[in-house]
N, C-alpha and C positions, 0 to 999 in steps of 0.2 A: 393369459392375455396375449403373450407373444404368438402362440400358435393360432389364436383367432385372427391375428393380422397376417400370418404367413400362409396358412392353408385356406385359400379362398373357396375350395371345392366343398367345404362343409355347408350344410343347410343353415340358413339364417337363424332358424329357431334354435339350433344347437349353439351357435355363436352367442345368441342373446342369453340363453340359459347359463352358459359358462361365465359370461361377463357379469350376470346378475349374482351368481354364486361368489365370484371374486369380490363383488361390491360389498358383501356382508362383512368380512374382516376389515375391508377398507373403511367402512363406516365406523368400526370400533377404533381404528387408529386415528381417524379424523376427529372423533368425539373426544379423544384424550388430549389433543393439542389445541383445539379451538375453545372459545368461550362457551360457558354453559347456556348462554342466551340463544345460541345458534342451534342447540340440540333439538328443540321441538320442530323447527323448520326443516332440519335434515330428515327427521322421522316422517314428516308429512310428505316431503319430496320422495322418500323411499317408498311410501305407499302409492303415490302417484306413478312412480316408475314401474311398480308392480302392475298397476292397471294398464299402463301403456304397453308393457310386454304381453299382458293378457289380451289386449285388443289386437296386437299384431299377430299373435299366434293361435288364438282360441276362437274368437267370435267371427262368424262368417256372415251373419245377417247384416246387410248394408245399412239399414236404419239404425240398428244397435251400434254399429261401428261409428256412424256419424254422431249419434247422441253421446256416445262415450268419449269421442274425441273432443266434442264441444265441452263436455263436463270437465275433462282433463285440462283443456286450455283455460277455461274459466277459473278452475282451482289454482292453476299455476299463476295466472294474472293476480288473483286475490292474494296468493302467498307472497308474491313479489311486492305488491303494494303494501301489505302489512309489514313486510320486512323493511321496506324503505321508511314507512311512517314511524315505526318504532325505533328507527336509527340503530338497528342491530349491527349495521356495518361498522359503527364506531367501536364495537367490542374487539374487532380484529386489530392486532398489533403490527402486522406487517404492512408497510406502505404500498408495496407492489400489489398485494391482494386488494387493498382498498381502492386503488386506482382502477384495477381490472373490474371490480364489482361496480364502481360508479359509472364506468363507461358501458358495461354490458347489460345492466339491469333495464334501463329504458329501451334498449334495442330488443331485449327478450320480450318485454310487454308488447312492443310493436309487432313482433313476429307472431306471438301467440294470438294477438288480435287479428292479424292478417290470416292466420289459419282458420279462425272462426268465420271470418267473412268468406273465405274460399269455400269452406264447408257448406255454409248456408247458400252460396251461389251455385252449388252443384259440382264444384271442382274438388271432389273428394280426394283424388290422388295427390293434388298439390297440398291440400290440408294435411294429409297423412305425412307427406315428405317433410313439411315444415315442423310439425309436432315431433315426429320421430327424430329428425335431425337435431332439434333443440335438446331433446332428452339425451341423445347420444353425446352431444357437446358437453352438457352439464355433467353427465355421468363420467365420461372420460376425463374431464377436468378434475373431478374429485379424486379419481383413481390415480392420476398422474401427480396430483398434489400430495397424496399419501406416499407414493413412490419417492418423490423428492424429499419428503421428510425422512423416510427410512434411509435413503442413500446418504443424505447430508449427515444424519446422525452417525452412521457407520464411519464416514470420513473423519468427523470430529473426534470420535472415540479413538480411531487409529492414530490421528495426529497427536492427541494428548497422551496416549500410551507411549508414543515415540518421544515426546517431551520428557517423560519420566525416565526414559532409558538413556538419553544422550545428554550432552552438556546444555547449558542455558542458552546457547546460540539459537537453537530451534525455537525456543520460547519467544525470541525476538521476531520471528517470522510467523508464529503460530496464527495470530489473528488474520494476517494477510493471506496465509495459505487457506485457512478455513473460508474466508470471504470469497476468494477467487475460485476455489473448488466448488463451493456451494453455488456461485453464479454460473459456473460451467454446467453443473448438474441441472440447474433451472433452465438454461438455454437449451440444453440437449433434450430435456423433457418436453419443453414447449414445441420444439421442432418435431419430436417423435409424435406428440399428441396431434399436431396439425396433419402429419402424414397419415396417421391412423384414422383421423376424422375424415379426411378427404377420401381415403380408400373405402371407409364404411358408407359414406354418402354417395359414392360412385363418381366422384370428380377427380380421382387421382390421374386418370389418363389425360383428361383435358388440361389439368394443371401441369403435368410433365411436358406435354406438347407445347404449352405456352412458354414454359421456362426454356425449353430447347430452342424454340424460335427466337426468343429474346437473346439468348446467348450467341446465336448464330449471326446476329447483326454485326456488321463490320464497316469500317471506313478506311479509305486509302489516303495516306498522308505521304506524299512524295513517292518513295519506293517501298514504304512500310505499310503493311495492312494491320490495322488495330481493330480487334473485335471486342464485343462486350465480354466474351469468355476470357480473353487475355487481360482485360481490365480487372475482372473479378479475381483472376488468378494472381495478378499483381498485388491487389489489396490483401488477399489471403496470405500470400508469401511474406509480405511485410509484417502482417500481424503475427504469423507464425515465427518469423525471425525475432520479433520483439519478445514474444512469450518464451522462445528457446533461450534467448539471452538472459532473461530474468531467472529462468529455472536453473541454467548453468551457474550463474552467479551465486544463487542461493545454495545449490548443491556443493559448490566449491567451499563456501564459507562454513556450511553446517557439517558436511561429511568429510571434507578433506583437511581444511585448515585447522579445524578443531581437534583433529586426531594426529596430524603429522606436524612436527615442529620445523618451521622454516626460518631462515635468517631474516633479519629485520627488513621489511619492505618487499620481500619476495612474494608473499600472498597478494599484495596489491598489484605487483607487476603481472603475475599470472592472471589475475582476475581481469585486469585492463586489457591485456593482449588478447585473451580469449574473447572478450566482449568485442574488440575491434574486428577480430577474424570472423565472428558470427555475423556481425552487422554488415561488414563489407561483402561477405559471401552472399548473404541474403539479399542485399541490394542488387548485386550483379545478377543473381538468378531472377529476381523480380523484373529487372529491366529486360533481361533476355526473354521472359515470358510475354512481353509486349511485342515481340517479333523483331527487336533491334539486334542486328548482327554484330559480330566482333569488330569488323572494320568501322561500322557506324559508331559503335561505342568508343573506339579509339579516337575517331575524329572528333566526337563530342568532348571527350576528356582533354584532347589536345587544345581545342578552342577554349575550354574552360581553364586550362592551365595558363594560357596567355592572359585571359581576363583576371584570373586569380593573382598572377604575378604582378599586375599593375594595380588592381583595385582592392585586393583582399590580402595585402601583405601582412597586416597586423594579425588577421585571423589565422593565416597559415603559420606565422611565427609563433603564435600562442599554441597552436595545435602541435607543432614540432617540439616546442618547449615542454608541453605536457608529456609527449612520448619520452623525451630525454629525462624528465623527472621520474617517470616510471622505472627506467632502467638504472639511473644513477642513485635514486632514492635519497636526495638531500633532505627531503621532508616527508613525513608520513601523517596519516590521519591520527589526530590526538596529540601531535607535537605542539609545544609552545614555542612560537617563533616571533621574530620581530623583523619586519620588512617595511621600508619607507615610512618609518616612525609609527607603524601600526603593530601592536603586540596583542597576541591572543592565541587561541587554540585552533588548529586546522580541523575543520568539519568535513570538508569534501574536496577532493582533487578531481576536477572535471577535464573535459577535452579542451576547452578554451580558457577557462578560468577556475580558480579555486576559492573557496570561501573560508574566512577566518572569523571566529567569534571572539570579540575583544572582551576584556574583563569588565567593561561597563555594560555589557549585554548586547551591543550592536554587532551586526554581521557585515563584514567587509568583503566585497568581491574583488579579488586581485588577479589580474591577467597572468597567465603562466609565464609569459616572457619576463616578468619582473623577477621571478625566482631564479632565472638563469642569468640575467644581465645585471641585477642589482645585488647589493650586499645583504645577506640574510644572517640573522643571529638565531640559531636554533638552540633553545635552552634545554632541550631534551633529546638531542641527537644520539648521544651515547650514554648520558647519565642525567637522571632527573634531579640530582641533588643541587642545591643552591647555597652559595656561601653568602652569609649576611655579616654586616659590620655594624657594631654599635659604638658610637662616639660618646665619650664621657669626659667631662672637665670638672675637676675638684679644686678646692683651695690649696694654697702653697703648703700650709701646715698639716695636710692630710698624710696619713701613713700609707705609703705606696704598697706594701705587702698586703695590708688589710683590703685595700681597694681591689687588688688583683684577685685575692681569694674570694671576695664577694662576687665579683664578676664570673669567676669560674664556677662557683657553687650554684649560682642561680641558673646558669646555662645548663649544667649537668642535671639539675633537678627537673627541668622541663621535659615532658614526655616526647615532644616533637623534635627536640634537638638531637642530632645524631651523636652517638658516642664514638664513632669511628668515621672520620677523624674527630679527635676530641676538641672541645672548645678551647680556644687559645686567647687568654687575656694578655695584653701587651702594653707596656708603658712607652709612650711615643716621644715624650720629652717635655720641655718647659716652655710655657707661653709667657706672655707679658705679666699675667697676674694669676695663672692657673697651671695645674698639672694636667696633661692630656693623656688619656687612655683610649684603647680600642679593644673591643671584644670580637673575635672572629669565631663564627660558629656556622654549622651546616644544617640545612633543612631539606626534607624530601617532599613534604606536603604541609598543608595547613600553614602556608607561608605568612600571610598577613597577620592572622591572630597570634601565631607563635612569636613573630617579631615584636608585636605589641606587648605580649605577656612578659617576654624577657626584659624589655626596657622598663616596664612597670616594676618587675621584681627587683632589678638592680637599684632602681630609685628608692624603693621602700627599704631595702637592706642598708643602703648608704645613709638613709635618714635615721634608721635604728642605731647605726654605729656612730652617729653624731659627726658624720663627714659632711662638711659644708660645701655648698655650691659657690664657686668663685664669683666675687663681685668686681666689676671693672673699677680700677683706680684712676681717678682723674685729678689732675692738679690744675687749679685755677690761679693764675697770676694776675693781680690787679695792678695796673700802673699807678705809680705815686705822683701826686701833684707837686709841681715845683713852685716854690715861693719866689 
């Protein structure tokens, strides 16, 4: 198929024969992936395609030509009408194909009808061009659909093989990679199909001339000339910058950070700095593509600097604070922190603000300046262990050694309580009507359930040992009546 599009000096009959031969295995591939209800319609179309090729390359009688073209057009109209009436389109699972079919089928009926009218009116050449053009469009669409399936399948196989070979980080991006690569293949195939269709129909030269004339349009704004070509370049450079940034971030996390051990926070710093460099560089290149000179760019940024200094102080402060956080690394994604009476896990550290997911399920957006200017409690900065304290009060006549041993044994028996450092039961002193104890122990995870389990376990053991809970003693003095 590539050589059909490249070598234009070949006779049209040779091109048609090669494409027809290619269409045979393509039919086999398409029949494997589409619903069985579509199979008879594809075979009928295949037969009509053969008749169309026969009419183009074999029959020379004008009357036979016209009658065969009319028969082919009527057959295609009937095929499409039955296809729509039986709702075969509902068997397709891909939404893009559904939309494409819904929009193209009525247009195909209209064009085939126009071909019949042109044929009957004596405009045989126009009728042939319409009929052959529609068959070429449908045939090339099916071929490119099969190519899209093949290429997408190979990409998915390669990605999943890669997942099996490396760490689980690639699995995090697998669906996103497959979706984006498949989308790129589809876009590339659609553009390639349009180019081949225009070349086959003889409209490629006119199309290229129209595109060249449109890109040459320009406007003069002050001393700068902006053209459609520069605007298109600006958009594509920005799009390429965004794609490059995403690819670099993914490559760093999957191929570099998963293999090389860095100090805490260094991967985030490298990722953020590289993202800033790519985005700023791409933005400068995109602005330069519009024809803006370095002097004009400096003047614009100087004016923006004055405006930013007065009107966007908070935004700039948050941006600078974000950069400071990247290098100082006081907090990292996944840390449990407490800032401005808000406690939760850090989900994202952005350019202007960072998001924290609290333990009640809400997400709080905190400006980066708050992390620099406010007091922050980072519960997991250097150690994820937490010390918990259980307060216990028992009656005066309780045995102190027994209470201490119960507290210690219950803490050591729990699987979430750390053995190093060991749990420490302590007698705190005497109250008005009770003996006061405290149990100090450490947890690394399962914080709330483990704390509850330890408290329940100590209570049950004290009850089994007949150690009573203290009751407050109150003395009521009643005044005596005087006689």
